[in-house]
C-alpha positions as CSV (number, residue, x, y, z in Angstrom):
1,M,88.7,114.7,106.7
2,I,92.6,116.1,107.3
3,E,92.5,119.0,108.7
4,L,96.4,120.7,108.9
5,H,98.0,124.4,109.8
6,S,100.7,125.8,107.5
7,E,102.7,128.6,108.6
8,S,104.5,129.7,105.4
9,A,104.2,128.4,101.0
10,D,107.7,125.9,102.0
11,E,105.6,123.8,104.3
12,T,102.8,124.0,102.5
13,R,104.9,122.7,99.3
14,A,106.4,120.5,101.8
15,I,102.5,119.1,102.8
16,A,101.8,119.0,98.8
17,S,105.0,116.9,98.9
18,V,103.8,114.1,101.1
19,I,100.1,113.9,99.0
20,A,102.3,113.8,95.7
21,G,103.7,110.9,97.3
22,L,100.8,108.6,97.7
23,V,99.5,110.1,93.7
24,R,98.4,107.0,91.0
25,A,97.7,107.5,87.8
26,G,94.1,108.8,87.2
27,D,94.1,110.7,90.3
28,L,92.1,114.1,90.0
29,I,92.7,116.8,92.8
30,V,91.1,119.7,93.0
31,L,92.7,122.6,94.6
32,A,90.0,125.3,96.2
33,G,90.2,128.6,97.6
34,E,90.1,132.6,97.6
35,M,92.6,133.8,95.0
36,G,96.2,134.1,97.1
37,A,95.3,131.0,99.4
38,G,98.5,129.1,97.9
39,K,97.1,126.6,95.5
40,T,99.6,127.4,93.0
41,A,102.3,127.1,95.4
42,F,101.0,123.8,96.5
43,A,100.4,122.9,92.7
44,Q,104.6,123.8,93.0
45,G,105.6,121.3,95.5
46,F,103.4,118.8,94.6
47,A,104.8,118.9,90.7
48,R,108.6,119.0,92.3
49,A,107.8,116.3,94.5
50,L,107.0,114.0,91.1
51,G,110.2,114.8,89.5
52,V,109.4,118.4,87.6
53,L,112.4,120.0,87.2
54,E,110.9,123.1,85.2
55,P,108.8,125.8,86.9
56,V,105.4,125.2,87.9
57,T,103.5,128.8,87.3
58,S,99.3,129.1,87.8
59,P,98.0,128.6,84.1
60,T,95.2,130.8,84.6
61,Y,95.1,132.1,80.6
62,T,96.4,129.1,78.5
63,L,93.8,127.0,80.9
64,V,95.9,124.5,81.3
65,H,99.7,123.0,81.3
66,T,101.1,119.9,81.1
67,Y,104.6,118.5,82.6
68,P,106.0,115.5,82.0
69,A,107.4,114.1,85.6
70,V,109.2,110.8,87.2
71,S,106.4,109.3,89.4
72,P,107.9,108.0,92.8
73,T,105.1,105.5,93.1
74,T,106.4,103.6,90.3
75,A,110.0,104.3,90.0
76,G,112.4,101.4,90.6
77,V,109.4,99.2,89.5
78,G,111.1,97.4,86.6
79,S,112.1,100.5,85.2
80,S,113.5,103.9,86.4
81,T,112.2,105.8,83.6
82,N,108.3,105.4,84.5
83,T,106.7,108.1,83.8
84,L,103.6,109.7,85.7
85,T,102.1,113.0,83.8
86,V,100.9,115.8,85.7
87,H,98.0,118.7,84.4
88,H,97.7,121.6,85.9
89,A,94.2,123.4,85.2
90,D,93.1,126.6,86.3
91,L,88.9,126.9,86.1
92,Y,88.9,130.5,87.2
93,R,88.6,132.7,83.6
94,L,85.4,130.1,82.7
95,E,82.5,132.0,82.5
96,H,80.3,129.0,82.1
97,T,80.3,125.5,83.5
98,D,80.0,123.6,80.5
99,E,83.5,124.6,78.8
100,V,84.6,122.5,80.8
101,G,84.2,119.3,79.2
102,D,86.1,121.6,76.5
103,L,88.9,121.1,78.7
104,A,88.7,116.8,78.5
105,L,89.8,116.6,82.2
106,A,88.7,112.9,82.1
107,E,90.5,111.9,78.9
108,L,93.8,113.9,80.6
109,L,93.4,111.1,83.1
110,E,93.3,108.3,81.0
111,D,97.5,109.2,80.0
112,H,98.6,107.7,82.7
113,A,98.4,110.9,84.2
114,V,97.1,112.7,87.4
115,V,95.4,116.4,87.2
116,L,95.8,119.1,89.7
117,V,92.5,121.5,89.1
118,E,92.8,125.3,90.1
119,W,89.2,126.4,91.1
120,G,88.0,123.2,90.3
121,D,85.3,123.4,93.5
122,V,83.0,125.5,91.2
123,V,81.4,122.5,89.1
124,D,81.1,119.2,89.8
125,L,84.2,116.9,88.8
126,G,83.2,113.4,90.1
127,H,85.4,111.8,92.1
128,H,88.1,113.5,93.4
129,L,90.9,114.5,95.6
130,E,89.7,118.0,97.4
131,I,92.6,120.1,99.0
132,E,91.3,123.5,100.3
133,L,93.7,126.5,101.3
134,R,92.5,129.1,103.0
135,I,94.2,132.1,104.9
136,D,94.9,131.9,108.5
137,D,92.6,134.0,110.0
138,G,94.0,134.4,113.4
139,Q,97.3,135.8,111.5
140,D,98.5,139.4,112.5
141,D,99.8,142.0,110.7
142,G,103.4,141.1,110.7
143,D,105.5,139.6,107.7
144,A,106.5,137.0,109.3
145,A,102.5,135.6,109.5
146,V,101.4,136.6,105.7
147,D,101.9,132.9,104.4
148,R,100.5,130.5,107.3
149,R,97.9,128.5,105.9
150,D,94.3,126.5,107.4
151,I,94.1,123.1,104.6
152,T,91.8,120.7,104.5
153,I,91.7,117.4,103.3
154,T,88.4,115.4,102.0
155,S,87.9,112.6,99.5
156,K,85.4,111.8,97.3
157,D,86.9,109.0,95.5
158,R,87.4,105.5,96.9
159,R,90.5,105.1,95.6
160,W,92.1,107.0,97.9
161,D,90.4,104.8,101.0
162,L,92.9,102.4,101.3
163,R,95.7,105.5,101.0
164,W,93.9,107.8,103.5
165,D,95.3,106.4,107.1
166,R,98.8,106.2,105.1
167,L,97.9,110.3,104.1
168,S,96.6,110.9,107.7
169,T,99.4,109.4,109.5
170,L,102.6,111.2,107.2
171,L,100.8,114.6,107.8
172,Q,100.4,114.5,111.0
173,R,103.1,117.2,111.8
174,W,100.9,119.6,110.1
175,S,97.8,118.4,112.3
176,Q,95.6,121.4,113.5
């Protein structure tokens, strides 16, 4: 488990950018946390780091947004035009857990893609990296403290084992 602290939405996006730098095709990342905890800000930083140029918004009503991106993990290997698709899903509006199957998340991963799933902790999605964002309970009511977040990263995917030490080292600046 990696525990981090973010002082702002920009820092949350920077943390997401670091994680994006280590992502591989086929990775499933679950974003957990209450409403307003920063899941979409995280997704914005993650997608931007992979080269997504269009605005990243919460897919609450459409359920899944798809963004083509340039992958920093493959850029420069052979061709600089290798792409990694980012699928951004949101399970908040699903009424029944069996509706998750209708989203075909496993199939989305097969298309040289990574999938970010907001509210994905409400169902068992199998192997994934989980990012839990929590509003900092110790913050005061002042405007400067509004965007403080505690972030916990846990791996439920053995494919992250070889990347875990590197991830921990790169995120050390935000360690609690």
